[in-house]
C-alpha positions as CSV (number, residue, x, y, z in Angstrom):
1,Q,-39.4,104.1,60.5
2,V,-42.6,102.8,59.1
3,R,-42.5,101.1,55.7
4,L,-45.5,100.3,53.6
5,V,-45.7,98.3,50.4
6,E,-48.8,98.2,48.3
7,S,-49.8,95.6,45.7
8,G,-52.8,94.4,43.7
9,G,-53.3,97.2,41.2
10,G,-53.9,96.6,37.5
11,L,-56.0,97.2,34.5
12,V,-59.7,96.3,34.8
13,Q,-62.8,97.0,32.8
14,A,-65.6,99.2,34.2
15,G,-67.7,97.2,36.6
16,G,-64.9,94.9,37.5
17,S,-63.1,94.4,40.9
18,L,-59.7,94.6,42.4
19,R,-58.3,93.9,45.8
20,L,-55.4,96.0,47.0
21,S,-53.1,94.9,49.7
22,C,-50.6,96.8,51.9
23,V,-48.0,95.2,54.2
24,V,-46.6,97.4,57.0
25,S,-43.3,97.1,58.9
26,G,-41.3,99.2,61.3
27,R,-44.2,100.0,63.6
28,T,-46.6,98.2,66.0
29,F,-49.2,97.9,63.3
30,S,-52.1,96.8,65.6
31,I,-52.3,100.1,67.4
32,Y,-52.5,102.5,64.4
33,A,-55.5,103.4,62.2
34,M,-54.8,102.9,58.5
35,G,-55.9,104.8,55.5
36,W,-56.1,104.5,51.7
37,F,-55.7,107.6,49.5
38,R,-55.5,107.9,45.8
39,Q,-54.0,110.4,43.3
40,A,-54.9,110.9,39.7
41,P,-52.6,112.7,37.3
42,G,-52.9,116.5,37.7
43,K,-55.0,116.1,40.9
44,E,-54.3,116.3,44.6
45,R,-54.1,113.2,46.7
46,E,-57.6,112.4,48.0
47,F,-58.9,110.3,50.9
48,V,-60.6,107.0,50.0
49,A,-61.1,105.0,53.2
50,A,-59.8,104.5,56.7
51,I,-60.1,101.9,59.4
52,S,-59.4,102.2,63.1
53,W,-56.7,100.2,64.9
54,N,-59.3,97.6,66.2
55,S,-61.5,97.6,63.0
56,V,-64.4,99.0,64.9
57,M,-64.6,102.2,62.9
58,R,-64.5,102.5,59.1
59,Y,-65.0,105.6,57.0
60,Y,-65.3,106.1,53.3
61,A,-65.3,108.9,50.8
62,D,-68.7,109.5,49.4
63,S,-67.4,108.6,45.9
64,V,-66.6,105.0,46.9
65,K,-69.2,104.3,49.6
66,G,-71.0,101.1,48.9
67,R,-68.4,99.9,46.4
68,F,-65.2,99.8,48.4
69,T,-64.5,97.9,51.6
70,I,-61.4,98.5,53.8
71,S,-60.2,95.7,56.2
72,R,-57.2,94.8,58.1
73,D,-55.4,91.7,59.6
74,N,-53.4,92.7,62.6
75,A,-51.8,89.3,62.9
76,V,-49.9,89.8,59.6
77,S,-49.7,93.6,59.6
78,M,-51.8,94.1,56.5
79,V,-54.5,96.3,55.3
80,Y,-56.8,95.7,52.3
81,L,-59.0,97.6,50.0
82,Q,-61.7,95.6,48.1
83,M,-62.9,97.6,45.2
84,N,-66.0,96.5,43.4
85,S,-68.1,98.1,40.6
86,L,-65.1,100.0,39.5
87,K,-65.6,103.1,37.4
88,P,-63.2,105.0,35.0
89,E,-63.1,107.8,37.5
90,D,-61.5,105.4,40.0
91,T,-58.4,105.4,37.9
92,A,-55.5,106.6,40.1
93,R,-52.4,105.6,42.0
94,Y,-53.5,104.2,45.3
95,Y,-51.5,104.6,48.5
96,C,-51.9,103.1,52.0
97,T,-50.7,105.1,55.0
98,S,-50.5,104.9,58.8
99,D,-52.0,107.3,61.3
100,R,-49.6,109.5,63.1
101,V,-51.1,108.9,66.5
102,A,-51.6,105.5,68.1
103,L,-55.0,104.4,69.4
104,R,-56.7,107.5,68.0
105,A,-60.4,107.6,68.8
106,V,-61.4,109.2,65.5
107,L,-60.5,108.6,61.9
108,S,-58.9,111.3,59.8
109,T,-59.4,112.0,56.1
110,T,-56.5,114.5,55.7
111,T,-53.0,113.5,54.5
112,W,-51.2,115.5,57.3
113,E,-52.8,113.2,59.9
114,Y,-50.9,110.2,58.5
115,D,-47.2,109.5,58.1
116,G,-45.4,106.9,56.1
117,W,-46.4,106.4,52.5
118,G,-45.7,103.6,50.2
119,Q,-44.9,103.8,46.5
120,G,-48.5,103.2,45.6
121,T,-50.1,100.8,43.2
122,Q,-51.7,101.9,39.9
123,V,-55.4,101.2,39.2
124,T,-56.6,101.8,35.7
125,V,-60.3,101.3,34.9
126,S,-61.2,101.2,31.2
127,S,-64.7,102.2,29.9
């Protein structure tokens, strides 16, 4: 069973930066795409970014494009989300997750295409 543990969240002022990390175990990490989602209070979980198993493809939600960067290190089974120019509307709990299908040729933005969710890490951006 895949296990994911996120870290790196915190409180930051608008315009600041944070780097989220996620370590994955219980699965051959290097053959699965990875995604980051976020959920604000009272809202549905929404897609943020995804990266293919070999880092060739990356995809971002329009709301974070140009500010966030997803990356991964298959040698240590970790995925990262560098968040720059943070805005108050980025405030949410951030979750990493693993694709359901190995070596998929496309990246998905929907929660049901992923399985295994961590506890999340809280990001709060003050104005």
